[in-house]
N, C-alpha and C positions, 0 to 999 in steps of 0.2 A: 251289499251294494256300495256302502260307504267305503269298505276296504278296497274294493276293486277300483273305485275312483281315485283314492289316495295313491294306490300303486301306479295307476296310469299317469298321475301328475308327478310322481317321484322320478319316473324315467326321463322326461325332458330336463328336469332339474339336474340330474346326474350328468346328462349329456352336456348341459351348459357348463357345469362345474369342470368336467373333464376338458372341454374345449378351452375354457379360461386358463386352466393349468398348463395346457400345451402352449397357449399363446405366451404365458408368462415365462415358460422355459425357453422358448425361442427368443423372446425379448432379452432374457438374461444372457443367453449364449451370444446373441448379437452384440450386446453391450460389452461382454468380455472380449469378444473378437476385436471390436473397434478399439477398446482400451489397450489390448495387447499390441496392436499396430502402432498406436501412439507411443506406448512405452518403449518399444523397440526404436522408433524414430528418434525419440528424445534421448535415449541412452547411448546411441551410437557415437555421437560426438564426444561425450565424456570418456567413454571407453577407449576410443581412438587416441584421445589426449593423454590418458594414463599410459597406454601402451607405448606411445611415442616418447613419453618422458622417461621411460625405462630403457630406451635404446641409446647406444653410443652414436656419435656422428658418423663413424665409419659404417655402421650397420644401416643407418638411414640413407647414406650416400650410395651404398652398394645396391639397394633396392632388390635384394634377394629374399626369397621366401615370402610369406604372407605379411602384408603391411599391418595386419590386425593383431599380430602376435609378436612379442619381443623374443627373438631367438636366444639372445644372451643378455638377460635383464641385468641392469646396473643402476646403482643409485648415485653415480658420479655427477649427474646433472643437478640433483638435489643438494649434494654436498657442496658443489661449486657455488650454488646460490646462497645457501645458509652461511657459508664462510665469506661471502663477498660483501665488503663493507658498503658498497653502493646499493646493492639490493636490500641490505638491512636498513639503510636510510629510507629507501622507498617504503618499505613495510612499516617502519615506525611512523613516517609521515602520514600514511594512510590510517594507522591505528589512532593517533592522537586527534587527527582531524575528524575521524568518524565518531570518536568518543564525545568530542565537544559538540558536534552536530546533533547527536542523539540527545544529549543533555539539554541543549538550547531548544531544539525542536519540540521535545516532549514537554518542557516547561511551558512554552508558549501554547502548545496544543491543548494541554490539560486545563490551563487557566481560561483559554478562549472557549473551549467546549463547555466548561462548567458555567461560564457567564451566559453563553448563548442558549443553553438547554434548561437552566434552572432559575436564573435571576429574572428572566422574563421582561426585559426592558423593551421599550418601543423600537421596532425595526429589527429585533433579534432574528426573526424568521428570514427576513430579506438578507441579512448579513450571512446567515447560515448557508443560504442558497448561493450567495456570492462566493463564499469560501470554497465550496465544492466546484463551482464553475471556474475558479482560478486554477484549480488542479488540472482542468481539461486543456489549458493552454500549453502547447508543446514547448519544451525547454529550448528546442532549436530556434524558436522564434524570439526567445528572450535573451539569449546570451550576447547578442550584438548591442542592444541598448544597455544591458547590464555592464558590458565591457566599458562603455563610456562613463557610466556612473562610478564604477570601482576605479577606473583610470583617473578620474578626478580626485579620488581619495588617496591615490598613490599606493594602491594595493596590488597592482599588476606584478606578477612573478613573486608572489608571497602566499604561502599556504593559508594565511589568515583570510584570504579572499574566499577560499572554499568554505571556511567556517561561517562566513557572512552570507554566502550565496546558497549553499545547500539547503538551509532551512526554508528558503523560498520555494523549494521543490517538495520538501517533506511536510511542512506545517499544514498546508491545505488538506491533504489526504488524512494526516494524523488527526486533525481537528474533526474532520467528517466522521471518522471511525469513533472518536471519543464522544461526539454529540449523540450518535446512535446508541452507544452503550450507556451514557448518562441518562438518556431519555427512557431507557428500559428499566431504570431503578424507580421503584414506587415513590411517589411524592410524599406519602405519609411519613417516610423516614426523615426527610429534611424538615417537614412541617413540625414533626414531634421534636426534632432537635432545636428548631427555632423557638418553640414554646418553652423548652427547657433552658433557654438563654444562650445557646451556642451561636457563634458568629459564622458567617459564610466560610472564612478560611478554616475554621474548626470542622465544619460540615464536610468540606472538601477533603481534608486530611484524615479525618477519623471515620467517615462513612463512605464517601464516594470512591476514593482511591482503593481502599481494601475490597470493596464490592466489585469495582470495575477493573480489577487486576488483569483478567484475560484480555480486555480491550486495550489496556495500557501496554501489555506485552505485544499484542498484535501491531499496534502503532509503533512501538519501539523497534520491532523487527523491520518494519518498512523504512523507518528513518535510518537504521543501520545499513540497509541495502542501498539506499540513496547515497549515503556518505561513502560507503566502501566501494561500490561498483561503478560510480559515474566516470565517464570518459571524456565527454564533450567539453565540459567546463574546465577540467584540469588541462586539457589539450590547448584550450584557447587562452588561458590565463597564466599558465606556468611554462617557462621555457628553460630554466637552468636546472642542472642535475640535482643540486642540493635542496631544491624546493619541490621536486617532482614527487608524485604519489605513485603507488604501485601500478595502477592501470596504465599510465603513460610511461612509467619507468621501464616496463617490460618492452614496450615498442622501441623506445629510444636507445636502450642499452644493448638489447639482444638482436637488433636488426641493424646491420651496417651496410648501407647502400642496398645492393641486391643480394647480399649474403644473409641468409636466415639460419640462425642456430636453432633448428627446429626442436631438437631434444631439450635444450635449455629453456626455450620459449614455452614448450608444453609443461615442463616441470614448474616453471614460474606460474603458469596458469593454474596448475593443480594446487600450489601453495596459496595462491590468491583466492581460489574458490573454496578452500577448506573452511575458513571461519563462517561464511554464510551457510554452508551445508551443515556444519555442526550445530549452529543455532537453530536452523529450521528443523533439524532432526529431533531435537529435544523439546522444542516449543511449538511444533506444528499444530497440536490440538488447540492451544491458546490462540494461535494466529487465525485458524479457521473460525473459531467461536467469535473472535473479535470482528472479523469481516462479516460474518452472518448477522450479528447484532447491528453493525453499522449500516448494513444494506437494507434492513427491514424496519428500522426505527428512525426517528428524527424528522 
């Protein structure tokens, strides 16, 4: 009798398990289908950019064949840009500005995050919230008052203005990421270090920075992206060719009135996009880990 009852109960369980497995399979298939659509949509512009960069001006003007495939691929557009002194200047300007922005932003963010998350002074929680709310202010609302401020300092049309202003965009978000990561570190570590006579700078350098390296890398990638890819601020503050960075140099140098050198423009975009792509490719795991910790702690 007991065996018959157990068998009768096992049948509905198997039916439920089978139904749940079917639902999971359909959910998985639906997720893959949706992701496939988004992947195609997001990859179409880069693919078209690369194909166009491999075309000559004559092939682009002829408009024969498929616009998605280069009939006679050529590297002439890349060779022209690499050997062009003006384009080299744009690239170098972007490189040194971005390097200084990353160094300055990360120094401020690490010190601020450590102070707000560990030193526990009065009002630290309010300041932490204010730091994140600052990041939510659109840059398009800030560049006009900032223009008046930097104009009074005599920095208009000087690449140093970007070194001064880009950290205002990067520091709030980098600080928020670092606060979350520092908050996830057990307090027993710094308490033990304080008992052993370590100072706060020693705790930061010898404990927090090594442990929070994924979060630091994530914040560094974000700061790099801000410094390398910004367009609005360089467009507003820089107007001479020798001070221009890559993002606005492409527009000013390769667009002459209503004449667009599409092949060269796309080649310049490929070169400009290469550094962020390379960095994200090798450090994506750290970036995701840092964002996850920053979103769930603090």
